[in-house]
MARVEX-674201 format. One line per field, with one value per residue (C-alpha): x, y, z; residue in three letters; residue number from 1. Coordinates in pm, 1 decimal, always signed. Example, Ala and Ser with C-alpha at 12.3 -4.5 7.8 and 13.67 -1.06 7.14 Angstrom:
x	c(+1230.0 | +1367.0);
y	c(-450.0 | -106.0);
z	c(+780.0 | +714.0);
aa	c(ALA | SER);
i	c(1 | 2);
This chain:
x	c(-2264.6 | -2300.3 | -2578.9 | -2732.4 | -2745.6 | -2912.8 | -2841.7 | -3100.8 | -2884.7 | -2970.3 | -2630.8 | -2283.6 | -2104.8 | -1857.1 | -2013.0 | -2170.9 | -2100.7 | -2398.1 | -2279.5 | -1925.0 | -2059.7 | -2275.4 | -1980.9 | -1763.3 | -2040.0 | -2097.8 | -1729.2 | -1671.7 | -1979.3 | -1861.2 | -1509.1 | -1658.8 | -1782.0 | -2138.7 | -2309.6 | -2394.9 | -2638.1 | -2727.8 | -3017.9 | -2920.4 | -2973.7 | -2614.3 | -2301.2 | -2073.2 | -1889.5 | -1706.0 | -1660.1 | -1794.6 | -1669.2 | -1873.9 | -2106.1 | -2435.2 | -2542.0 | -2883.3 | -2911.8 | -3256.9 | -3320.4 | -3355.0 | -3516.0 | -3443.5 | -3801.4 | -3682.7 | -3602.7 | -3954.1 | -4189.7 | -4469.3 | -4330.0 | -4058.4 | -4297.7 | -4402.8 | -4053.6 | -4045.5 | -4386.4 | -4313.6 | -3977.5 | -4143.5 | -4397.9 | -4126.1 | -3911.5 | -4208.1 | -4268.2 | -3900.6 | -3838.9 | -4153.0 | -4056.0 | -3675.2 | -3530.2 | -3433.8 | -3402.6 | -3502.8 | -3224.7 | -3180.6 | -3169.1 | -3205.1 | -3039.1 | -3253.6 | -3118.2 | -3311.1 | -3671.7 | -3786.1 | -3711.0 | -3799.7 | -4180.8 | -4207.4 | -3911.5 | -4053.5 | -4389.1 | -4223.6 | -4030.7 | -4260.3 | -4077.8 | -3738.2 | -3636.2 | -3509.8 | -3319.2 | -3415.0 | -3092.1 | -3180.3 | -2885.8 | -3092.2 | -3143.5 | -3513.7 | -3618.8 | -3826.6 | -3524.3 | -3317.3 | -3572.9 | -3593.7 | -3219.0 | -3244.1 | -3366.7 | -3688.8 | -3983.6 | -4359.0 | -4555.1 | -4248.0 | -4117.5 | -4453.2 | -4511.7 | -4157.0 | -4155.7 | -4493.4 | -4399.0 | -4079.3 | -4237.1 | -4487.6 | -4204.8 | -4012.8 | -4318.1 | -4400.7 | -4044.6 | -4055.5 | -4376.9 | -4290.2 | -3915.2 | -3775.2 | -3521.8 | -3454.2 | -3078.0 | -2937.7 | -2574.2 | -2608.4 | -2855.5 | -2910.4 | -3045.4 | -3282.3 | -3401.7 | -3463.2 | -3697.2 | -3881.2 | -3921.7 | -4056.0 | -4282.0 | -4353.4 | -4267.6 | -4584.6 | -4463.5 | -4136.0 | -4283.8 | -3969.5 | -3678.0 | -3401.8 | -3039.5 | -2785.2 | -2473.5 | -2198.0 | -2063.4 | -1724.0 | -1453.6 | -1110.2 | -849.2 | -477.6 | -265.7 | -38.2 | -105.2 | -68.9 | +204.6 | +112.8 | +357.9 | +441.7 | +226.0 | +387.3 | +314.9 | +557.3 | +397.9 | +58.5 | -232.2 | -363.8 | -742.6 | -957.3 | -1316.3 | -1429.9 | -1775.6 | -2030.4 | -2073.7 | -2439.2 | -2619.0 | -2650.5 | -2271.1 | -2256.2 | -1955.9 | -2051.5 | -2049.6 | -1695.0 | -1571.8 | -1742.7 | -1602.1 | -1251.1 | -1295.0 | -1271.8 | -911.8 | -801.6 | -423.3 | -362.4 | -130.0 | -364.0 | -475.6 | -784.7 | -821.6 | -1178.0 | -1208.6 | -1531.2 | -1758.3 | -2125.6 | -2389.0 | -2247.4 | -1897.3 | -1938.9 | -2099.3 | -1806.8 | -1554.9 | -1739.8 | -1764.6 | -1391.4 | -1322.5 | -1582.4 | -1430.4 | -1079.5 | -959.9 | -810.7 | -456.7 | -556.3 | -839.0 | -771.1 | -1064.2 | -938.6 | -1255.2 | -1335.5 | -1042.8 | -1051.5 | -833.0 | -927.4 | -703.4 | -409.2 | -573.9 | -669.5 | -310.0 | -181.0 | -435.1 | -422.9 | -797.3 | -1113.6 | -1383.3 | -1710.8 | -2012.4 | -2253.9 | -2621.4 | -2753.8 | -2572.2 | -2666.8 | -2331.1 | -2058.4 | -1800.5 | -1593.0 | -1563.4 | -1471.3 | -1221.2 | -1055.3 | -1022.2 | -891.8 | -612.4 | -527.2 | -697.4 | -939.3 | -1246.6 | -1431.2 | -1807.3 | -2132.4 | -2341.3 | -2683.6 | -2984.2 | -3263.0 | -3363.9 | -3092.8 | -2832.8 | -2943.6 | -2617.5 | -2473.3 | -2141.3 | -2164.3 | -2167.5 | -1832.0 | -1643.4 | -1553.9 | -1493.3 | -1132.7 | -1026.5 | -1047.0 | -1197.9 | -1386.0 | -1765.6 | -1902.0 | -2239.0 | -2362.3 | -2238.7 | -2113.9 | -1918.1 | -1779.3 | -1634.8 | -1494.0 | -1330.2 | -1193.3 | -1037.9 | -872.2 | -719.1 | -590.1 | -432.5 | -292.4 | -256.5 | -53.4 | -383.0 | -458.5 | -165.5 | -293.2 | -621.5 | -473.4 | -372.3 | -697.7 | -906.8 | -721.8 | -751.9 | -1126.1 | -1209.1 | -982.6 | -1168.3 | -1524.3 | -1563.4 | -1391.8 | -1542.3 | -1487.6 | -1701.9 | -1967.7 | -1986.3 | -1972.0 | -2278.8 | -2458.0 | -2351.5 | -2492.5 | -2821.1 | -2861.0 | -2798.1 | -3068.3 | -3317.6 | -3248.7 | -3284.8 | -3620.9 | -3727.5 | -3631.8 | -3815.8 | -4125.3 | -4113.7 | -4079.2 | -4371.7 | -4587.2 | -4503.8 | -4584.4 | -4918.7 | -5003.4);
y	c(+5089.4 | +4719.8 | +4685.3 | +4373.5 | +4425.8 | +4162.1 | +4137.2 | +3970.5 | +3854.6 | +3629.3 | +3461.5 | +3488.6 | +3322.9 | +3565.5 | +3523.1 | +3865.4 | +4222.9 | +4231.6 | +3916.0 | +4048.7 | +4372.6 | +4185.4 | +3971.3 | +4275.9 | +4471.0 | +4183.9 | +4150.2 | +4521.4 | +4579.6 | +4296.3 | +4441.5 | +4765.5 | +4580.7 | +4510.0 | +4179.4 | +4072.5 | +3800.0 | +3697.8 | +3523.1 | +3385.8 | +3097.4 | +2984.1 | +3062.3 | +3098.6 | +2782.7 | +2982.2 | +2971.9 | +3306.2 | +3263.9 | +3470.0 | +3595.1 | +3404.5 | +3279.9 | +3117.1 | +2931.7 | +2871.5 | +2608.4 | +2719.8 | +2475.1 | +2478.4 | +2502.5 | +2540.6 | +2167.2 | +2059.6 | +1997.6 | +2253.7 | +2448.7 | +2651.0 | +2919.0 | +2986.4 | +2954.3 | +3304.4 | +3270.9 | +2919.7 | +3022.3 | +3325.1 | +3102.4 | +2868.1 | +3158.2 | +3314.4 | +2988.1 | +2940.2 | +3295.5 | +3271.7 | +2946.6 | +2951.0 | +3038.6 | +3408.1 | +3660.4 | +4023.0 | +4247.0 | +4619.2 | +4706.6 | +4521.9 | +4584.8 | +4400.6 | +4320.3 | +4000.5 | +4059.4 | +3707.8 | +3756.3 | +4114.8 | +4116.5 | +3815.8 | +3931.0 | +4284.2 | +4147.9 | +3909.1 | +4193.7 | +4495.9 | +4718.6 | +4677.0 | +4956.1 | +4828.1 | +4966.9 | +4856.5 | +4820.0 | +4697.2 | +4593.7 | +4617.8 | +4958.3 | +4879.6 | +4519.3 | +4511.2 | +4612.1 | +4346.0 | +4075.0 | +4196.7 | +4139.7 | +3769.2 | +3656.9 | +3491.7 | +3492.4 | +3446.9 | +3358.1 | +3296.0 | +3646.2 | +3813.2 | +3622.3 | +3674.2 | +4043.2 | +4109.6 | +3912.2 | +4108.6 | +4444.8 | +4377.8 | +4287.0 | +4603.6 | +4825.8 | +4686.1 | +4755.6 | +5113.0 | +5175.4 | +5003.0 | +5029.9 | +5275.1 | +5400.2 | +5339.3 | +5318.5 | +5402.0 | +5404.0 | +5709.7 | +5970.9 | +5794.4 | +5492.3 | +5718.4 | +5882.0 | +5540.6 | +5436.8 | +5768.1 | +5743.8 | +5386.4 | +5398.7 | +5768.8 | +5976.6 | +5872.2 | +5512.6 | +5612.5 | +5681.9 | +5620.3 | +5867.3 | +5804.4 | +5777.5 | +5816.9 | +5640.7 | +5585.4 | +5233.8 | +5152.8 | +4944.9 | +4811.2 | +5067.8 | +4985.8 | +5099.8 | +5298.4 | +5493.6 | +5276.6 | +5368.5 | +5275.6 | +5204.2 | +5461.2 | +5408.4 | +5410.7 | +5296.3 | +5000.8 | +4812.9 | +4640.7 | +4834.8 | +4618.1 | +4621.8 | +4458.8 | +4340.7 | +4227.6 | +4102.7 | +3826.3 | +3695.0 | +3792.6 | +3995.3 | +4316.9 | +4349.2 | +4396.2 | +4173.5 | +4085.8 | +4453.9 | +4483.8 | +4194.7 | +4316.5 | +4664.9 | +4523.6 | +4311.2 | +4635.9 | +4663.0 | +4303.2 | +4291.8 | +4630.6 | +4650.5 | +4552.6 | +4256.3 | +4198.7 | +3997.3 | +3887.0 | +3813.8 | +3652.7 | +3354.1 | +3309.2 | +3155.9 | +3321.2 | +3175.5 | +2929.9 | +3198.4 | +3424.9 | +3160.3 | +3091.7 | +3461.8 | +3512.8 | +3235.3 | +3363.3 | +3713.7 | +3567.1 | +3726.6 | +3419.8 | +3561.2 | +3888.0 | +3796.0 | +3582.5 | +3433.1 | +3414.5 | +3286.3 | +3360.0 | +3515.4 | +3541.8 | +3853.6 | +4082.8 | +4356.3 | +4179.0 | +4224.6 | +4586.8 | +4662.6 | +4518.7 | +4687.2 | +5024.9 | +5065.0 | +4893.4 | +4846.0 | +4860.0 | +4942.7 | +4778.9 | +4849.4 | +4804.0 | +4902.3 | +5019.0 | +5010.4 | +4954.7 | +4781.0 | +4676.7 | +5037.8 | +5166.3 | +4888.2 | +4947.4 | +5319.1 | +5250.3 | +5048.3 | +5330.2 | +5187.7 | +5431.7 | +5307.3 | +5366.1 | +5349.4 | +5458.5 | +5738.1 | +5661.8 | +5732.5 | +5601.0 | +5340.9 | +5108.7 | +5227.3 | +5259.9 | +5333.9 | +5592.0 | +5638.4 | +6017.2 | +6044.0 | +5865.7 | +5965.5 | +6311.3 | +6260.8 | +6322.2 | +6380.6 | +6043.7 | +5826.7 | +5830.9 | +5849.4 | +5783.0 | +5932.8 | +5612.4 | +5288.8 | +5460.9 | +5709.8 | +5423.6 | +5263.5 | +5596.9 | +5662.4 | +5307.5 | +5353.8 | +5675.8 | +5504.7 | +5213.2 | +5458.3 | +5683.8 | +5493.0 | +5782.5 | +5975.8 | +5780.9 | +5943.7 | +6143.6 | +5959.4 | +5692.2 | +5914.8 | +6111.3 | +5793.4 | +5664.7 | +5995.9 | +6029.3 | +5689.5 | +5744.8 | +6065.2 | +5940.9 | +5562.3 | +5431.9 | +5176.7 | +5409.1 | +5677.6 | +5422.3 | +5268.1 | +5604.1 | +5710.0 | +5391.5 | +5443.3 | +5795.4 | +5690.9 | +5377.8 | +5583.3 | +5822.4 | +5541.9 | +5372.3 | +5704.1 | +5759.5 | +5403.4 | +5445.8 | +5777.1 | +5620.8 | +5329.5 | +5567.8 | +5780.0 | +5468.9 | +5354.5 | +5696.3 | +5717.4 | +5350.1);
z	c(-982.8 | -1073.7 | -1325.6 | -1473.0 | -1849.4 | -2065.4 | -2438.2 | -2662.2 | -2954.1 | -3246.0 | -3278.1 | -3129.0 | -3419.9 | -3585.6 | -3929.7 | -3981.0 | -3877.1 | -3640.0 | -3462.7 | -3432.0 | -3286.2 | -3031.8 | -2920.9 | -2865.4 | -2692.1 | -2449.0 | -2364.0 | -2321.3 | -2105.3 | -1878.9 | -1869.4 | -1733.4 | -1426.1 | -1533.7 | -1480.5 | -1835.1 | -1937.2 | -2290.5 | -2457.8 | -2798.3 | -3038.0 | -2979.2 | -2776.6 | -3079.0 | -2968.0 | -2701.7 | -2326.2 | -2199.5 | -1843.1 | -1596.9 | -1870.7 | -1852.7 | -2196.1 | -2232.0 | -2562.6 | -2707.6 | -2976.7 | -3336.2 | -3575.6 | -3947.8 | -4068.8 | -4427.6 | -4437.6 | -4340.9 | -4636.8 | -4643.1 | -4346.1 | -4518.0 | -4642.9 | -4283.7 | -4129.8 | -3977.9 | -3809.6 | -3684.5 | -3540.7 | -3384.3 | -3208.9 | -3085.8 | -2960.4 | -2782.0 | -2598.8 | -2514.9 | -2391.5 | -2180.4 | -2011.9 | -1973.3 | -1631.8 | -1634.3 | -1353.1 | -1397.5 | -1535.2 | -1473.1 | -1842.7 | -2173.9 | -2508.6 | -2762.5 | -3107.8 | -3191.5 | -3300.9 | -3215.9 | -2845.1 | -2767.7 | -2739.0 | -2505.5 | -2296.1 | -2262.0 | -2150.5 | -1907.6 | -1740.8 | -1790.7 | -1540.2 | -1706.3 | -1946.5 | -2281.7 | -2575.5 | -2924.9 | -3122.8 | -3471.2 | -3686.1 | -4002.2 | -4162.6 | -4210.3 | -4160.8 | -4481.3 | -4689.8 | -4517.2 | -4596.2 | -4956.8 | -4992.7 | -4899.7 | -5240.6 | -5121.3 | -5358.2 | -5360.2 | -5050.5 | -4834.4 | -4907.1 | -4836.3 | -4512.3 | -4383.5 | -4473.7 | -4310.1 | -3999.4 | -3937.0 | -4019.9 | -3740.3 | -3500.3 | -3582.6 | -3564.2 | -3219.6 | -3103.4 | -3231.9 | -3041.0 | -2711.5 | -2646.9 | -2393.1 | -2648.7 | -3017.7 | -3082.0 | -3425.9 | -3534.5 | -3758.9 | -3875.5 | -4208.5 | -4020.8 | -3827.8 | -4148.0 | -4303.7 | -4022.2 | -4034.5 | -4411.0 | -4404.3 | -4098.6 | -4048.7 | -3743.0 | -3561.0 | -3534.8 | -3365.9 | -3023.8 | -2817.9 | -2799.4 | -3053.8 | -2944.2 | -3225.3 | -3099.8 | -3362.3 | -3340.0 | -3191.9 | -3359.1 | -3273.0 | -3374.0 | -3413.4 | -3120.9 | -3349.7 | -3665.4 | -3973.0 | -4216.0 | -4571.7 | -4848.8 | -5113.1 | -5420.3 | -5760.7 | -6114.5 | -6097.9 | -5806.3 | -5851.2 | -5707.4 | -5422.9 | -5417.9 | -5150.7 | -5112.3 | -4764.5 | -4675.8 | -4688.4 | -5040.4 | -5073.8 | -5338.4 | -5135.4 | -5106.2 | -5485.9 | -5538.0 | -5898.8 | -5989.8 | -5853.9 | -6065.2 | -6382.2 | -6328.2 | -6297.7 | -6609.8 | -6807.5 | -6685.3 | -6730.9 | -6761.4 | -6598.5 | -6298.3 | -6013.0 | -5805.7 | -5592.0 | -5272.0 | -5195.5 | -4822.3 | -4709.4 | -4741.7 | -4812.7 | -5038.6 | -5352.1 | -5317.8 | -5605.9 | -5823.6 | -5742.3 | -5842.2 | -6168.4 | -6253.0 | -6195.3 | -6445.3 | -6691.4 | -6685.8 | -6721.2 | -6398.3 | -6229.8 | -6248.1 | -6077.0 | -5837.2 | -5527.9 | -5335.8 | -4977.1 | -4808.9 | -4445.5 | -4258.2 | -3876.2 | -3877.1 | -4166.4 | -4021.3 | -4185.5 | -4524.4 | -4461.5 | -4374.4 | -4702.2 | -4930.2 | -5104.6 | -5167.0 | -5042.1 | -5307.1 | -5113.8 | -5336.1 | -5090.9 | -5150.8 | -4797.2 | -4478.1 | -4130.9 | -3954.5 | -4217.2 | -3995.9 | -4296.9 | -4410.2 | -4064.2 | -3997.5 | -4332.7 | -4265.5 | -3914.2 | -4072.9 | -4310.6 | -4619.1 | -4785.9 | -4970.3 | -5295.4 | -5233.5 | -5399.5 | -5253.4 | -5108.9 | -5332.0 | -5106.8 | -5363.5 | -5499.7 | -5248.9 | -4886.1 | -4707.8 | -4461.3 | -4642.6 | -4680.8 | -4299.6 | -4286.0 | -4601.2 | -4724.6 | -5093.6 | -5189.4 | -4828.0 | -4650.3 | -4925.3 | -5254.7 | -5302.1 | -5648.7 | -5743.1 | -5909.8 | -6065.4 | -6379.0 | -6170.1 | -5958.0 | -6270.6 | -6382.8 | -6044.1 | -6034.6 | -6381.3 | -6262.8 | -5959.4 | -6166.7 | -6411.8 | -6137.0 | -5807.5 | -5665.1 | -5649.7 | -5329.6 | -5148.2 | -4852.9 | -4813.5 | -4586.8 | -4295.5 | -4313.4 | -4312.5 | -4007.6 | -3822.2 | -3890.7 | -3743.2 | -3442.1 | -3364.5 | -3410.7 | -3381.4 | -3069.5 | -2834.1 | -2538.0 | -2701.4 | -2792.5 | -2445.2 | -2266.7 | -2462.5 | -2356.6 | -1994.0 | -1981.0 | -2136.9 | -1923.8 | -1607.2 | -1725.6 | -1790.5 | -1458.9 | -1280.6 | -1446.3 | -1363.7 | -997.0 | -979.7 | -1132.5 | -886.9 | -592.4 | -713.5 | -755.8 | -401.3 | -253.7 | -429.6 | -388.1);
aa	c(MET | LEU | ARG | HIS | ILE | ARG | ILE | LEU | ALA | GLY | SER | LEU | LYS | PRO | THR | ALA | GLY | SER | HIS | ILE | TYR | ASN | ARG | GLU | LEU | ILE | ARG | ARG | LEU | ALA | ALA | ARG | GLY | ASN | ARG | VAL | SER | VAL | VAL | SER | PHE | ASP | ASP | GLY | ASP | GLU | ASP | TRP | GLY | ASP | ILE | GLU | VAL | THR | CYS | LEU | PRO | ARG | ARG | ASP | TRP | ASN | THR | ILE | PRO | GLY | ALA | TRP | ARG | PHE | ALA | ALA | THR | LEU | GLN | GLY | LEU | GLN | SER | ARG | ARG | ASP | VAL | GLY | SER | VAL | ALA | LEU | ASP | GLU | PRO | ASP | ILE | VAL | ILE | ALA | THR | GLU | HIS | LEU | PHE | LEU | LYS | THR | HIS | ALA | ARG | ARG | PHE | PRO | ARG | THR | PRO | TRP | LEU | TYR | LEU | ALA | HIS | SER | LEU | VAL | ILE | ALA | HIS | GLU | ILE | ASP | SER | TYR | GLY | MET | THR | GLY | LEU | GLN | HIS | ARG | LEU | THR | ARG | ASN | PHE | TYR | ILE | LYS | GLN | GLN | LEU | TRP | ALA | LEU | LYS | HIS | SER | SER | THR | ILE | VAL | ARG | PHE | ASN | GLN | SER | ALA | THR | ASN | ALA | LEU | GLN | SER | PHE | TYR | GLY | ASN | ALA | ALA | LEU | ARG | ALA | PRO | ILE | LEU | VAL | ASN | PRO | THR | GLY | ILE | ASP | ILE | PRO | ASP | VAL | ALA | VAL | GLU | LYS | ARG | ARG | LEU | ASP | ALA | ASP | SER | PRO | LEU | ARG | LEU | LEU | PHE | VAL | GLY | ARG | LEU | VAL | ALA | SER | LYS | ASN | ARG | LYS | PHE | VAL | LEU | ARG | SER | LEU | ALA | ASN | HIS | ARG | GLY | SER | ASN | TRP | ASN | LEU | ASP | VAL | VAL | GLY | ASP | GLY | PRO | GLU | LEU | ASP | ASP | CYS | ARG | ASN | LEU | VAL | GLU | GLU | LEU | GLN | LEU | THR | SER | GLN | VAL | ASN | LEU | ARG | GLY | TYR | GLN | PRO | ASN | PRO | ALA | ASP | TRP | TYR | GLY | GLN | ALA | ASP | LEU | LEU | LEU | PHE | PRO | SER | LYS | LEU | GLU | ASN | MET | PRO | LEU | VAL | LEU | LEU | GLU | SER | MET | ALA | ASN | GLY | THR | PRO | ALA | LEU | VAL | ILE | ARG | GLU | ASP | GLY | ASP | ASN | TYR | ARG | VAL | PRO | PHE | SER | GLU | VAL | ILE | GLU | ASP | GLY | ALA | ASN | GLY | LEU | ILE | ALA | ASP | ASP | GLU | SER | ASP | PHE | GLN | LYS | ARG | LEU | ALA | GLU | VAL | ILE | ALA | ARG | PRO | GLU | SER | LEU | VAL | GLY | LEU | SER | ALA | SER | ALA | ASN | ALA | HIS | VAL | ARG | GLU | ASN | TYR | THR | TRP | ASP | GLN | HIS | LEU | ASN | CYS | PHE | ASP | ARG | HIS | ILE | ASP | LYS | LEU | LEU | GLY | GLN | SER | ALA | HIS | SER | ALA | THR | ALA | THR | ALA | LEU | HIS | GLY);
i	c(1 | 2 | 3 | 4 | 5 | 6 | 7 | 8 | 9 | 10 | 11 | 12 | 13 | 14 | 15 | 16 | 17 | 18 | 19 | 20 | 21 | 22 | 23 | 24 | 25 | 26 | 27 | 28 | 29 | 30 | 31 | 32 | 33 | 34 | 35 | 36 | 37 | 38 | 39 | 40 | 41 | 42 | 43 | 44 | 45 | 46 | 47 | 48 | 49 | 50 | 51 | 52 | 53 | 54 | 55 | 56 | 57 | 58 | 59 | 60 | 61 | 62 | 63 | 64 | 65 | 66 | 67 | 68 | 69 | 70 | 71 | 72 | 73 | 74 | 75 | 76 | 77 | 78 | 79 | 80 | 81 | 82 | 83 | 84 | 85 | 86 | 87 | 88 | 89 | 90 | 91 | 92 | 93 | 94 | 95 | 96 | 97 | 98 | 99 | 100 | 101 | 102 | 103 | 104 | 105 | 106 | 107 | 108 | 109 | 110 | 111 | 112 | 113 | 114 | 115 | 116 | 117 | 118 | 119 | 120 | 121 | 122 | 123 | 124 | 125 | 126 | 127 | 128 | 129 | 130 | 131 | 132 | 133 | 134 | 135 | 136 | 137 | 138 | 139 | 140 | 141 | 142 | 143 | 144 | 145 | 146 | 147 | 148 | 149 | 150 | 151 | 152 | 153 | 154 | 155 | 156 | 157 | 158 | 159 | 160 | 161 | 162 | 163 | 164 | 165 | 166 | 167 | 168 | 169 | 170 | 171 | 172 | 173 | 174 | 175 | 176 | 177 | 178 | 179 | 180 | 181 | 182 | 183 | 184 | 185 | 186 | 187 | 188 | 189 | 190 | 191 | 192 | 193 | 194 | 195 | 196 | 197 | 198 | 199 | 200 | 201 | 202 | 203 | 204 | 205 | 206 | 207 | 208 | 209 | 210 | 211 | 212 | 213 | 214 | 215 | 216 | 217 | 218 | 219 | 220 | 221 | 222 | 223 | 224 | 225 | 226 | 227 | 228 | 229 | 230 | 231 | 232 | 233 | 234 | 235 | 236 | 237 | 238 | 239 | 240 | 241 | 242 | 243 | 244 | 245 | 246 | 247 | 248 | 249 | 250 | 251 | 252 | 253 | 254 | 255 | 256 | 257 | 258 | 259 | 260 | 261 | 262 | 263 | 264 | 265 | 266 | 267 | 268 | 269 | 270 | 271 | 272 | 273 | 274 | 275 | 276 | 277 | 278 | 279 | 280 | 281 | 282 | 283 | 284 | 285 | 286 | 287 | 288 | 289 | 290 | 291 | 292 | 293 | 294 | 295 | 296 | 297 | 298 | 299 | 300 | 301 | 302 | 303 | 304 | 305 | 306 | 307 | 308 | 309 | 310 | 311 | 312 | 313 | 314 | 315 | 316 | 317 | 318 | 319 | 320 | 321 | 322 | 323 | 324 | 325 | 326 | 327 | 328 | 329 | 330 | 331 | 332 | 333 | 334 | 335 | 336 | 337 | 338 | 339 | 340 | 341 | 342 | 343 | 344 | 345 | 346 | 347 | 348 | 349 | 350 | 351 | 352 | 353 | 354 | 355 | 356 | 357 | 358 | 359 | 360 | 361 | 362 | 363 | 364 | 365 | 366 | 367 | 368 | 369 | 370 | 371 | 372 | 373 | 374 | 375 | 376 | 377 | 378 | 379 | 380 | 381 | 382 | 383 | 384 | 385 | 386 | 387 | 388 | 389 | 390 | 391 | 392 | 393 | 394 | 395 | 396 | 397 | 398);
C-alpha cells in the first residue's frame, strides 16, 4: 500500500550520526514504494528527486547582540510560525525527530498518527554536553525539556533504538510522563556485502588504532590521547577521523603530548568504512550515546572496539547491549580499566584475534536496515489500522 510518510528532520547534512541516519531512512523508505516528504532546515545540498523536501529558514541567533541567550526560544517561535504557514498536505504518518517542528505540525494535522524518534538519549543530557553556561544554558535546557516532555505525552508512539535509551527516559521523567507506547527498534546500518577478512596481528606490525566521531567534549577524545601518551614510542599508530569545534584543541594536544609521529588527524572523511577496514581496534570511550553508529559500523567492518561501560552518571551509553566483553569487543569498567585494557592490547595485539569475526557476525544478525524498516512497517500498519478504525467509529456514531 502506498503510504505518505513525512519526516520532520533538523538537518540533512551528513555532519552527525543523527543526520546520516535521517538521510538513509528517507531514501530507504522511498525505495520501498512510499511517498516520502521531509520538513527540514536544509536539503543537505542534494537533489532528492521525487522526495519532497521543504526547507525552513534557520537564523543564527547567536550572532545577534542580546539575543544569543534566548536563541532556542527565538528559533522555536520562528519554527512554529514557519511550520504553521508553509504549504503542506496531510500525510498518513509522521516520524518526528526535530523538536522545533513537532508540536506545531501535530496540532496542524491532529488526525495523523506520529512517531516520536528522538536522537538524543535525554535532551537535557544532550544540552549539558554543549558547553553552554549561565542563563543561556538554563533557558536552552528548560526549553528543550518542555519540548521533549510534550512529545512523550502526545505522540502516538515513542521510538527508542535500545532498552538503555528507554530506561534513560524513564529515569529522568518518570513512567507517568511516558504516556505513549514505546517501540524499541534497533537501528539499521550499512553492512559490507561480504564478510571482512582482517589481517593477522603480530608484534612486528604497528597496532592500528582508530578514533571516529565529531570532535566534541562528549566523545572523550582528549582522554584517548592522554591514555596513549603513556605508551609514547610503543608500536602503534592512531588515526583520528572527524571534524568539529575541538579540532584545533586536538591538534595542540597532540603536539603537547609529543604524539605527532604516531597520531594522524584525518579530518572529515566521506567514507569512514575505508578507515574501519584498515584498523585493528576502535577506541570509543564516548560519554553520551543513544544510537552508536560509529561503534556498529566499525563492528560491521570487522573492527572490534574498546569502550567504557555505562554508569548512569559520567557515562550514559548503551554499549553493554551491543558488546559482549571478550567475545566481540572490550568493555572497560571505568577510565582506569580502559587504560589498563589499552595497555594490554598494545603489549599483546594478538589478543584481539577472534574478536573481529564475532563483531561482524553480531551486527549482521541484529542491526540490518531490513530488520529496522520491517519493524517500522509493522508498527505503521498497526497505527494506520487503528486510525482507520477510529475514523469509521466516529462516522458511525456521528
